[in-house]
C-alpha positions, 0 to 999 in steps of 0.5 A: 772146907770152912773147918779145914781153914779154920785148922789151918789159921789156928795152926798159923797163930801157933807158928807166929807166936814169939815165945819168951821164958815159958809161955804156952798158949792152950786152946779150949777147942782146936776145930769147929764144925760149921755144918753145911754152910751156903755157898758165899755165905759169912760164918764166924767163930771164936776160939778161946785161948790161954797162956797156961805158962808163966811168962808173957804170951806174945802174938806177933801176927795172926794170918787166916788159911 
């Protein structure tokens, strides 16, 4: 369930990106498996991404799924 939420959040980030010119967002990894998570416990993970384009990459908003 957590992995689905993270994938949804990534998709929303990609949709929310306002691109100028030829910016290109590239994620190091697009999914992460938290394994077994106890109910009501907090988990975190950092998704690294890079702009592999030749123009500025602007992220207007990020929304969790």
